[in-house]
N, C-alpha and C positions, 0 to 999 in steps of 0.2 A: 485485539479480541482474544480473551483467554480461551482455554480449551473447552470449558463448559459452554460458553456462548457459541463457540464454533461448532460443537457437536449439535447444539440445538438448531443452529442455522442449517446444517446439513439435513437434519430430519425435517425441517420445514420445507426446504427445496424439494426433497424427494416426495413428501407428502403431497405437495402441490401437483407434482408430475403425475402422481397416481390418480389424484382426484380429477385431473383434466382428462384422463383416459376415458372416463364414463361417457363423455359427450362424443368420443371418437368411435365407440362401439356402434357400428351401423350395418348397412347392407353388405358391405365387404366382409365383415366379421361373420355375419349370418351365412353368407355364401361359402366361407371357408369351413364353417361347422358342417354345413350340409354336404359339402364335397368330402370332408374326411369321413363323415358317417356313411357315405355311399361307397366307399372303396372296399375292395376285398383284400387289399394288401395292408402295408404298414405305413406309418408316418415316419419318413426319413427326415431328420432335422439336422441342419448344418449351420455353422457359424464359426467365425475366426476369433481367436483371442478370448476376451471376456465374454463376447457373445456366444462363443463355443461352450463356455462354462455354464451360462444360462440355458443353452440348448440342452446340455446334459440333464439339468434339473427338470426341464420341461418333459424330456423323455421319460424320466423317472416317474413324474406325476401322471403322465398319460398311461404308462404301462400299469400303474397301480389303480387306475380308475377305469380299466377296461378297454383302452385303445392301444393297440400294439404299436410300439414306436422304437426306433433305433437312432443312435447318433452317428454321423459321418463327418470326420474331419475333412475340411476342404482340401488340404494339402495331400492327405492320404488318398482322397478320391481319385486324383489324377494319376496315382501310382498303383491303381488296382482296386481300391475300395468302391469305386463306382459300380463295380459288379454287384454290389448289394441292392442297387436300385432297380426295380422292375416297373413295367407299365401300369400294373395294378396298384402301385404305391402312390403316395403323394409326398412331395418335397416341401419342407418348410425352411425358408432361409432367414436368418436373423442377422440384421446388419443396421447399425445406426445411420451410417452414411448412405447406404444402398449402393455404394460403389466399391466395396471391399474386393480388391483384385482377385483374391483366392476363391471368392464365392462367385463373382461375376463370370470368371472363366469357365465355370460349370454349366452355365445356362445353355450353350449350344449342345452339350451332351445331354442334358435333360430333355431338350427338344427332340434329339435324335432317338432317345429311349421312348418318348411319348408319355412322359410322366407330367402331371399338372404341378404347378409351383405356386405356393402361397408364401408371401414375405411379410415379415414383421420388421417395419422400417421406421427410421426417423426422417426419411426424405422420400416422399412419394414420387417425385420427378426424377429420381436417380435411374441409373441403368437397370437395377433390380426392379424398381417400381414400375418402369415401363414394360417390362417383359414378363411380369408375373400374372398369373390368372386372377389372383386375389391379393390385395394389399391391405394389411392391417396397420393403421397409422399408430406409431408409438413415439411420435415426435415429443420432445420435451422443451420447455422454455429455456432451461439452463442446466448444466451439469453442477453437481455440488462442488466439484473441483474448482478452485478459484481461477485456474488457468484455462478451464474449459477443455482439459485434456484427458484426464482419467475418466473412463466411462463409469458413471455413478448413478445419477437419476435415469439415464437412458437404459442401463441394464436392469434397473429396478422396474422400469416401465415394461420392458420386454418380458421380464419374469411374470409380472402381473397379467399381461396378455396371454402368456402361456397357460397360467392358472385359469383364466377365463375360458380359454378354448377347452381345457380339460373338463372343466365342471359343466360347461354348456354341452359337451359331447356326452358326459355321464348322464345328464338330465335327458338328452335327446334319445339315448339308447335305453333309458329306463334301468340303468345299472343299479343293482341292489346292494344293500348292506351285506347280504350273504355272499354275493359275488366279490365284494371287496375283501371280505374275510378269507375267501379262497386264495387271494393273492398275498395275504398277510397271515399265514398260519401260525407264525411264531409270535405275532403281536397280541395284545390283550383282547382286541376285538375278534381276531381269528380264533382264539381259544374260547371266547364267549359263544361264538356262533358255529364252531365246528367240533369241538371236543365233546365226545359222548361218554356217557357213564361207563359203557362197556370197555372203553379204553383205559379207565383208571381203576376199575374195581379189582378186588383180590378174588381169585377164583381157584377152583380145583382143590388140591391138597392144602393150599394156603388159607383156604376159607374155613375158619373155625365152625364146625357143625357137630351137633349132638342129637341123638334121638330124644323124644320126649320122655322116655322111660329111663334115661341115663341118670345115675346117682348125682347128687350135687357135687361130691368129690370129683367124679369123673368130669363133670361140666367145668369145674374150676380149673382142672388140669388142662383141658382143651383150650380154655380162654387164656391161661397163662402162656401156653405154647405159641399162641398167636400174638399179633401186635395191634389188634383192633380194639381191645378192651370190651369185647362182646362175643357171644356165640350165637349162631343161628340154630333154632330148634326145629326139627322136622319130625313128622309122624312116620309110621312104617311104610307109607307110600311115597315118601320123600317130599311130601308137600309141606309148605311152611306152616308151622304151628305157632311160633313166636320167637322172641328174641330175649336173651339175657345179657345185661350190660353190667359193668363194674358198679354202676349206680344202684342197680337192683340188688346186688350182693351187699353193698354198704347199708342200704336200708333194711335188709334182712337181718344183718348182724346187730342192728340197733334194737331189734325186737327180742333178743335173747331167747331164741327158740331152740328146740332140739333139731339139728340139721341131719342127724344120721339117717333118718328115713326119708329125707326129702329127695324129690326128683326134679329134673329139669322143668317138667310141666308144671310143677307146683310153685316154681319161682319165676317163670318166664312171664313177659308181657305179651299178652295175646294181641293179635291183629296189629302188628307193628307197621310203621310207615314203610312203604316199599316203593321201588322205582324200577322201570324197565331199562334194559341195556342201551336202547337206542335214544333214550332221553338226553337232552343236552346236559352236560355236567354243570353248567351255570344254573339250570333249573333245579338240579339236586342240591346244590349249595344254598339256594334260596329256600328250599323245603326244610333243610336242616336248620336254617336261621329262624324260619317262621315257627317251627315246633320245638326249638331249643334242644336239638339232638345232634349227636356227632357221628352216628352211624346210620346207614340205610342198608336194608336187605334188597338185593337186586334179584328180581324173579322173572321167569319166562311166562309165556301165555297161560300155562297150566298152573301157575302160582308155585312152581318149584324153584327154590333158590339156586341161582347160577353164580352169585357173587356177593360180596359185601363192599360197601364203599364208606371210607372214613373221611372226615373233614380234613384231616391232615394231608391226605393224598390230593385232595382238590386244591388246597392252599399251595402244596409243594409244586403242583402243575402250573402255578401262576394265576389261579382264580381266587377271587375274593368274594365276600358276601355282597348282595346286590347293592348295598349302599356305597361300596367301594369299587365296583367293577367299572 
């Protein structure tokens, strides 16, 4: 068999193993979900070799979906790491055979601590299967390895069971998109749901601002000194009067007018689009896209400017227009 056909065969074997799991999700699985959801501690997952690698991935998935979890290496457990296990926790053991010596030797200690045990196994009648509170069946018909030695389909099945546990728990707890973002602040979803306008806006002396009575020359100098391609125009009370952008100046030049007596008020766009500091940055970028603008004035409750927001700052922060987010 050539490499291409062998690769396809492996995929078929593992796909069948995963498909068969659907009929094995039953009351034991539901009981395990209820148990994990009820505890005040963490999910301690253990497994040896390849099962240990799968355990680490399941730990990562649980943590990112709202269920606190840690990995415990079975060999390290008997040399002190067992101290991380508390009665308020739950232990999940992963073993295809169910008789992995390094894991089985921990069972008496788990009983002594008083922690419940869930096992993800390929052999329900094994030592682990007999002594666990809940057993989730992850048995596979065959490994993809032709010698039935290298864990392949069995580790894939255990990984899928772990994903099923994590998502079932997410659903049971009502874990929200916003909570997910809290655990992924550097990711695109985290930025969409957490990043606020006030965190990205230009403020203070860096915000180009002129009085409505300022000359056009003064206004242009203020705009040039900044990097936003615009200036915020305020009245004598500090309230927003309008905005002047590079585009406004270009349109003005096309009219061939006498600019010497012009003021900011005569050039500005009145009633510009504004946004509040506590608005999500992704909402601001959508507003810019909808109105085909690249700047927004950020105002407080009394409509006094507190900052300016430029499209470039949003893109630099990793945000994109709504069609690309």
